[in-house]
C-alpha positions as CSV (number, residue, x, y, z in Angstrom):
1,M,8.7,10.7,-11.9
2,I,8.4,8.4,-8.7
3,S,6.3,9.8,-5.6
4,V,6.7,7.5,-2.7
5,I,3.5,7.7,-0.3
6,V,3.9,6.7,3.3
7,P,0.6,7.0,5.8
8,T,1.8,7.6,9.5
9,L,0.5,7.2,13.0
10,N,3.1,7.7,15.5
11,E,6.0,6.1,13.8
12,E,8.7,8.3,14.9
13,E,11.5,5.4,15.2
14,N,10.8,4.2,11.8
15,I,10.4,7.4,9.8
16,E,14.3,8.1,9.3
17,P,15.4,4.4,8.5
18,L,12.6,3.9,6.4
19,V,13.5,6.9,4.2
20,R,17.0,6.2,3.9
21,Q,16.1,2.9,2.8
22,I,13.8,4.3,0.2
23,M,16.5,6.5,-1.3
24,L,18.9,3.9,-1.6
25,A,16.5,1.2,-3.3
26,A,14.9,4.1,-5.6
27,P,17.1,6.7,-6.0
28,D,15.1,8.6,-8.8
29,C,12.2,9.3,-6.2
30,V,11.5,12.8,-6.5
31,E,9.6,12.8,-3.0
32,I,8.5,10.8,-0.2
33,I,5.2,12.1,1.1
34,I,4.7,11.1,4.7
35,V,0.9,12.0,5.4
36,D,0.6,12.0,9.1
37,D,-2.6,11.3,10.4
38,G,-2.3,13.1,13.9
39,S,0.7,11.2,15.7
40,T,1.4,12.2,19.3
41,D,4.8,11.2,19.4
42,G,7.7,12.7,17.4
43,T,7.0,12.0,14.0
44,R,6.4,15.2,12.5
45,S,9.2,16.7,14.3
46,R,11.5,13.7,12.8
47,V,10.2,14.2,9.1
48,R,11.0,17.8,9.2
49,S,14.6,17.6,10.3
50,L,14.9,15.2,7.4
51,G,13.6,17.5,5.0
52,S,17.2,19.3,4.5
53,A,19.1,15.7,3.5
54,F,16.3,14.1,1.7
55,P,13.3,14.9,-0.7
56,V,10.8,14.6,2.0
57,C,7.5,16.1,2.0
58,L,4.7,16.3,5.1
59,V,1.4,16.4,4.7
60,E,-0.8,16.7,8.2
61,R,-3.8,15.6,8.6
62,D,-5.0,16.7,12.1
63,E,-8.9,15.4,11.5
64,P,-8.3,12.8,9.4
65,T,-11.1,11.0,7.6
66,L,-11.2,7.7,6.0
67,G,-8.5,6.0,7.7
68,L,-5.7,5.1,5.4
69,S,-7.2,5.4,2.1
70,G,-7.9,8.9,2.9
71,A,-4.3,9.5,3.7
72,V,-3.1,7.9,0.7
73,L,-5.5,10.0,-1.2
74,A,-4.1,13.3,0.6
75,G,-0.6,12.0,-0.6
76,A,-1.8,11.6,-4.0
77,R,-3.5,14.9,-4.6
78,T,0.0,16.5,-3.6
79,A,2.2,14.6,-5.4
80,R,4.6,15.7,-8.4
81,G,5.2,12.3,-9.8
82,G,2.9,10.7,-12.3
83,L,4.2,7.4,-10.9
84,L,3.1,6.7,-6.9
85,V,4.2,3.9,-4.7
86,V,2.0,3.3,-1.7
87,M,3.8,1.4,1.6
88,D,3.5,0.9,5.4
89,A,5.8,3.1,7.6
90,D,6.8,0.5,9.8
91,L,9.0,-1.6,7.4
92,S,6.9,-4.4,7.0
93,H,6.8,-3.3,3.6
94,P,10.3,-3.8,2.1
95,P,11.9,-0.8,0.7
96,Q,14.3,-2.6,-1.7
97,E,11.6,-3.9,-3.7
98,I,10.2,-1.1,-4.9
99,P,12.1,-1.2,-8.5
100,K,10.1,-4.6,-8.9
101,L,6.9,-2.6,-8.5
102,T,7.8,0.1,-10.7
103,E,9.7,-1.4,-13.3
104,P,6.6,-3.2,-15.0
105,L,4.8,-0.1,-15.0
106,L,7.6,2.2,-16.6
107,A,7.6,-0.8,-19.5
108,G,4.1,-0.6,-20.0
109,R,3.1,-4.0,-18.8
110,A,1.2,-3.5,-16.5
111,D,-1.8,-1.0,-15.0
112,M,-1.2,-1.5,-11.6
113,V,1.5,-3.8,-9.4
114,T,1.2,-5.0,-5.8
115,G,3.7,-6.9,-3.7
116,S,1.8,-9.8,-3.0
117,R,2.6,-12.5,0.2
118,Y,0.4,-15.0,-1.9
119,V,1.8,-15.8,-5.0
120,A,5.1,-17.9,-5.2
121,G,7.8,-16.8,-3.4
122,G,6.0,-14.2,-1.0
123,T,6.0,-15.0,2.9
124,T,4.8,-13.5,5.7
125,P,7.6,-14.3,8.5
126,G,7.0,-14.2,12.3
127,W,3.4,-13.4,11.9
128,P,0.6,-15.1,14.7
129,L,-1.2,-17.9,13.6
130,Y,-4.4,-15.6,13.9
131,R,-3.2,-12.9,12.0
132,K,-2.2,-15.6,8.9
133,V,-5.6,-17.2,8.9
134,M,-7.5,-14.0,9.2
135,S,-5.5,-12.7,6.4
136,R,-5.4,-15.5,4.2
137,V,-9.3,-16.1,4.4
138,A,-9.7,-12.2,3.6
139,A,-7.6,-12.5,0.5
140,A,-9.5,-15.8,-0.3
141,L,-12.9,-13.9,0.0
142,A,-11.5,-11.0,-2.2
143,Y,-10.1,-13.2,-4.7
144,P,-13.3,-13.9,-6.9
145,L,-13.9,-10.3,-6.7
146,T,-10.6,-8.8,-7.8
147,G,-8.7,-11.8,-9.6
148,V,-5.5,-11.1,-7.3
149,H,-4.1,-13.5,-4.7
150,D,-3.5,-10.4,-2.5
151,S,-5.1,-7.2,-2.8
152,M,-4.9,-6.3,0.8
153,G,-1.6,-5.9,1.4
154,G,-1.1,-2.4,1.3
155,F,2.3,-2.4,-0.8
156,F,1.4,-1.2,-4.4
157,A,2.3,0.9,-7.3
158,I,0.5,3.0,-9.7
159,P,0.0,5.8,-12.0
160,R,-1.3,8.8,-10.1
161,A,-4.1,9.6,-12.8
162,T,-5.2,6.1,-12.3
163,L,-5.4,6.0,-8.7
164,L,-7.0,9.7,-8.6
165,E,-9.7,8.2,-11.3
166,L,-10.4,5.0,-9.8
167,A,-10.7,5.9,-6.0
168,P,-12.0,9.9,-6.3
169,D,-13.5,9.3,-3.0
170,A,-11.9,5.8,-1.5
171,A,-16.0,5.6,-0.3
172,S,-15.6,2.8,2.3
173,G,-12.4,4.2,3.8
174,F,-11.5,0.5,3.6
175,K,-8.4,-0.9,1.6
176,I,-7.4,1.4,-1.3
177,A,-5.8,-0.7,-3.2
178,F,-8.9,-3.3,-3.2
179,E,-11.5,-0.7,-4.2
180,V,-9.3,0.4,-7.2
181,I,-9.2,-3.2,-8.4
182,V,-12.6,-4.0,-8.1
183,R,-13.3,-0.6,-9.7
184,G,-10.7,-0.6,-12.6
185,R,-12.8,-4.1,-13.7
186,S,-11.7,-5.7,-16.8
187,G,-9.9,-2.6,-17.7
188,L,-6.9,-2.6,-15.4
189,R,-4.1,-4.8,-15.6
190,V,-2.9,-6.3,-12.4
191,L,0.3,-7.8,-11.6
192,E,1.4,-9.2,-8.7
193,V,5.3,-9.8,-7.6
194,P,6.1,-11.8,-4.5
195,I,7.6,-9.9,-1.3
196,A,8.3,-10.8,2.3
197,F,6.0,-8.9,4.5
198,R,7.7,-8.8,8.0
199,D,6.4,-8.0,11.4
200,R,7.9,-4.2,12.5
201,K,11.0,-4.2,14.5
202,R,10.4,-0.9,16.2
203,G,7.4,1.1,17.8
204,T,4.4,-0.4,18.8
205,S,1.8,-2.7,16.2
206,K,-1.6,-1.6,15.8
207,M,-2.3,-5.0,14.6
208,N,-3.8,-7.4,17.5
209,L,-6.5,-10.0,17.7
210,R,-9.0,-7.0,18.7
211,V,-8.2,-5.0,15.5
212,A,-8.1,-8.1,13.3
213,L,-11.4,-8.9,14.3
214,V,-12.6,-5.1,13.2
215,F,-11.1,-5.3,9.9
216,S,-12.9,-8.9,9.2
217,L,-15.9,-7.3,10.2
218,R,-15.4,-4.4,8.0
219,W,-14.4,-6.5,5.1
220,S,-17.4,-8.4,5.1
221,V,-19.5,-5.1,4.9
222,A,-17.1,-3.9,2.0
223,A,-17.6,-7.5,0.7
224,V,-21.2,-7.4,0.5
225,R,-21.5,-3.7,-1.1
226,I,-18.8,-4.7,-3.8
227,L,-21.0,-7.9,-4.3
228,T,-24.4,-5.8,-4.8
229,R,-22.9,-4.2,-7.6
230,R,-22.4,-7.3,-9.7
231,R,-18.7,-6.3,-11.1
232,G,-16.6,-8.4,-12.6
233,P,-13.0,-9.3,-12.2
234,I,-9.8,-7.6,-13.5
235,R,-7.7,-8.7,-15.7
236,E,-4.2,-10.1,-15.1
237,A,-1.5,-8.7,-16.5
238,S,0.1,-11.0,-18.9
239,A,3.6,-10.4,-18.0
240,T,5.9,-12.1,-16.1
241,P,6.9,-11.1,-12.7
242,V,10.2,-9.3,-12.5
243,E,12.5,-11.7,-10.4
244,G,13.3,-10.3,-6.4
245,R,16.6,-9.6,-6.0
246,S,18.7,-11.5,-3.6
């Protein structure tokens, strides 16, 4: 069974189209877990209204800790599915690519699958130059620690037991996929599949130059912490990435 986890903060306009697109792409999804970190708009009300037509579950965090990592773990702990898909609420992660992430796991060809902007076929259409540069730099710095070209995208699939084993505390509250990959080291087969990572069309973006600079600082701190642990890179999955659908 597949559970989709979606952290939210003021995403009222995006929730319904996101839920509908997820169910079209993955009709075998047993639940969509919306983990809301104190939205002040109508996000929670909109989620509740969808519950009569879709398998939507709302987890409310009124005093959230550890940011997105904490939200993902809160969703994982309540999930009924043995396989988790984690994605953003703003439709920057394409729901139609969910099968591309889950199929290698169901086939036993990987232990974790990430949607990648930086393998052949991956793109970031519409991004401003500063965001492209900072994202590329962060990905390049992460590569020696992970062996993965894009460990920062936030769109990934993983068995629930694996996530809870490798990120029990989300110690840094940083990027949970990055932390899982580093903690998994050589025992975790990670497969990257290309995606188009787009900017949001509805609502207000939480990414700007100031946020990007703060992100870069937090990344640097996390990288230094990981380097001091002297952990080796993960083992890349030998499987060929599943071809994207047109």
